[in-house]
C-alpha positions in Angstrom: 116.3 76.0 127.9 112.9 74.4 126.8 109.4 75.2 128.0 108.2 73.0 130.7 105.4 70.8 129.8 106.8 69.7 126.4 108.2 66.3 125.9 111.5 67.2 124.1 112.8 63.7 123.2 110.4 63.2 120.3 111.0 66.6 119.1 114.9 66.3 119.1 114.5 63.0 117.2 112.2 64.6 114.8 114.6 67.6 114.3 117.4 65.1 113.4 115.1 63.6 110.7 115.0 67.1 109.1 118.9 67.8 109.5 119.4 64.5 107.8 117.1 65.1 105.0 118.2 68.7 104.0 118.2 69.1 100.3 115.6 66.3 99.6 112.1 66.7 98.2 110.2 65.4 101.6 112.0 67.7 103.8 108.5 69.7 104.3 107.0 66.4 105.5 109.9 65.9 108.1 109.2 69.5 109.3 105.7 68.8 109.9 106.9 66.0 112.2 109.0 68.3 114.3 105.9 70.6 114.6 103.5 67.6 115.5 105.9 66.4 118.2 105.3 69.7 120.0 101.5 69.6 119.8 98.7 68.3 117.7 98.0 70.6 115.0 95.3 70.5 112.2 97.1 72.1 109.2 100.6 72.7 108.2 101.3 74.5 104.8 104.7 75.4 103.5 104.4 78.0 100.8 106.6 80.2 98.7 105.8 83.8 98.4 108.2 84.8 95.2 108.5 88.4 94.9 106.9 88.8 91.4 104.8 85.8 91.0 101.7 84.2 92.6 102.2 82.0 95.7 103.4 78.3 95.2 102.1 75.7 97.6 105.2 73.5 98.4 103.7 71.2 100.9 100.2 70.6 102.7 99.5 68.4 105.7 95.8 68.9 106.7 93.6 66.7 108.9 90.9 65.3 106.9 87.6 66.9 107.1 89.2 70.2 108.6 88.9 72.2 105.6 85.5 72.4 103.8 85.2 72.3 100.0 84.5 75.9 100.1 87.6 76.9 101.7 90.0 75.0 99.2 93.2 76.7 97.8 91.7 77.3 94.1 90.3 80.8 94.9 93.2 81.6 97.2 95.7 81.0 94.4 93.8 82.7 91.7 93.9 86.1 93.5 92.5 85.9 97.1 96.2 85.5 98.4 96.4 89.3 97.9 94.2 89.8 101.2 96.2 87.0 103.2 97.8 89.2 106.1 101.0 86.8 105.7 101.3 87.7 102.1 100.9 91.2 102.9 103.6 90.9 105.6 105.9 89.5 102.8 105.0 92.1 100.3 105.8 94.9 103.1 109.2 93.1 103.5 108.4 92.0 107.2 111.4 90.9 109.1 112.1 87.3 109.4 110.5 85.6 112.1 107.7 83.8 113.9 104.3 85.6 114.0 100.7 85.0 115.1 98.2 85.8 112.7 96.6 88.6 115.1 99.7 90.4 115.1 99.6 91.0 111.4 95.9 91.2 110.6 94.1 94.6 110.2 91.8 95.3 113.2 88.6 94.1 111.6 90.1 91.0 109.7 88.2 88.6 111.7 84.9 90.0 110.6 86.1 89.9 107.0 84.7 87.6 104.3 88.3 86.5 103.5 88.3 85.1 107.2 85.2 83.5 107.0 86.1 81.8 103.7 89.6 80.8 104.6 89.3 80.1 108.3 85.6 79.6 109.5 85.0 77.2 106.7 88.1 75.2 107.6 87.2 75.5 111.4 90.7 76.8 112.1 90.7 79.5 114.9 94.4 79.9 115.6 97.5 80.2 113.5 101.3 80.9 113.9 103.5 81.0 111.0 107.3 81.4 110.2 108.3 83.8 107.7 111.7 83.6 106.0 112.9 86.7 103.9 115.3 85.5 100.9 117.8 87.7 99.4 115.8 88.2 96.2 112.7 89.6 98.0 110.8 86.4 98.2 109.8 84.7 101.2 109.0 81.0 102.5 105.9 80.9 104.8 105.1 77.8 106.9 101.6 78.1 108.3 100.7 76.1 111.7 96.9 76.0 112.4 94.7 74.5 114.8 90.9 74.2 115.3 91.5 75.3 119.0 93.8 77.9 120.5 97.4 77.1 121.1 98.3 76.8 124.8 101.0 79.1 126.0 103.3 76.2 126.2 102.8 75.2 122.7 103.0 78.7 121.5 106.3 79.3 123.5 108.0 76.1 122.2 107.0 76.9 118.4 108.6 80.3 119.2 111.6 79.0 120.9 112.6 76.7 117.8 112.3 79.8 115.3 116.0 80.2 114.9 116.4 76.4 113.9 113.2 76.4 111.6 114.5 79.5 109.6 117.9 78.0 109.2 116.2 74.7 107.8 114.1 76.8 105.5 117.0 78.9 104.2 119.1 76.0 103.5 116.3 74.2 101.9 114.9 77.0 99.6 117.2 79.7 99.4 118.6 80.5 95.9 117.9 78.3 92.9 115.7 75.8 94.8 112.9 78.3 95.1 113.3 79.5 91.6 112.7 76.3 90.2 109.2 76.2 91.8 108.2 79.3 89.9 106.6 79.0 86.3 106.1 81.7 83.7 102.4 81.2 84.3 102.9 82.0 88.0 104.4 85.1 87.3 101.9 86.3 84.5 99.1 85.3 86.9 100.5 87.2 89.6 100.8 90.5 87.2 97.2 90.2 86.1 95.5 89.5 89.4 97.6 92.4 91.0 96.6 94.8 88.3 93.2 93.7 88.5 92.9 94.4 92.1 94.6 97.7 91.8 92.0 98.7 89.2 89.1 97.0 90.7 86.1 99.4 90.7 87.9 102.2 88.9 85.4 102.4 86.2 82.5 103.5 88.3 84.1 104.7 91.7 86.2 107.6 92.5 90.0 107.0 93.4 89.2 107.5 97.3 86.3 105.0 97.0 88.7 102.5 95.3 91.1 103.1 98.2 88.1 102.3 100.6 87.1 99.3 98.6 90.6 97.9 99.0 90.8 98.5 102.6 87.6 96.9 103.4 88.7 93.9 101.3 91.7 93.7 103.4 89.6 93.8 106.8 90.1 97.3 108.0 87.4 98.8 110.2 85.9 102.3 109.7 88.3 103.7 112.3 91.2 102.0 110.9 90.5 103.4 107.5 90.0 106.8 108.8 93.4 106.7 110.5 95.3 105.3 107.5 93.7 107.8 105.1 93.9 110.7 107.4 90.1 111.3 107.0 87.3 111.4 109.6 85.3 108.3 110.4 82.1 109.9 109.0 83.9 110.8 105.7 84.8 107.0 105.4 81.2 105.9 106.4 80.0 108.4 103.1 82.5 106.8 100.9 81.6 103.3 101.9 77.9 104.2 101.4 78.5 105.7 97.9 80.6 102.9 96.7 78.2 100.1 97.8 75.5 102.0 96.0 77.6 102.4 92.6 78.6 98.6 92.9 74.8 97.6 93.6 75.9 95.8 96.9 75.0 96.1 100.5 77.7 94.4 102.3 81.2 93.3 102.7 80.5 89.7 101.7 79.0 91.0 98.5 82.0 93.2 97.9 84.3 90.3 98.5 82.3 87.9 96.0 81.9 90.7 93.5 86.0 91.1 93.7 86.5 87.3 93.2 84.0 86.9 90.3 85.4 90.0 88.5 89.0 88.6 88.6 87.6 85.3 87.2 86.4 86.9 84.0 89.0 89.9 83.8 90.0 90.5 80.4 93.5 90.6 79.0 94.2 94.5 79.5 95.9 94.7 82.9 95.1 98.6 83.0 91.3 98.0 82.8 88.8 97.6 85.6 87.8 93.9 85.9 84.3 94.9 86.6 84.0 96.0 82.9 84.5 92.5 81.9 82.3 91.3 84.7 79.3 93.4 83.5 79.9 92.8 79.8 76.8 91.1 78.2 77.5 87.4 77.3 76.7 86.9 73.4 75.2 83.7 72.5 77.0 81.8 69.9 74.1 79.9 68.6 
């Protein structure tokens, strides 16, 4: 039984287009048509989260002007995806289903620099997403976002068609279809940024301070970090203060910027702190 308030005729017609187009390259655009028949949305992205490679953008349909230049996909695919709550859910092998961003995000995520860059710059305020787990540990991710909150009717309808959407995603991208989207460069880049993130700050910070830095980047509050690490709130504050002092920064936005900038210049050794390359003097070739 469909949710009252939704005009289902257009939705059923759009679903028929998707079913008829299974196996074709433009199936993602047809899927966008189904979502837009339910409610006006400002951005729909279909992404692959391969198990051992960086994400692959399979399709994007975003209203012109919604995403500002500072919020494009370049930095995301270059390493910021490691902080994406949906990517983290896939990494943690979250069950297949439909989720709201607020269900998966750490408690202070909406005050994080990642949120400011990838949501506030894009004017998006609400996001639902389908996550499909594939047999090889990879995921297909369909993000549906709006510049205003979803109504309860819209949210309920998007949730109601979850079984059908997940079936479409599985038929379209399971097995060899997804593997063809992943290149050797995607695999190498993921390995590089993952190791860089794991070693970020290790040349100047203690192991505990590195843990705190990673949790701050993910969007955890002081209280959440204390619970996660089983230490006191005051101890977390001390570690945060010490790591800021050692990195010569004073805020979470500066930490985020330092992380992205160090990734961009990280050397070839995956077991070295990327900050070492970042702080290395640039020698003139003149």
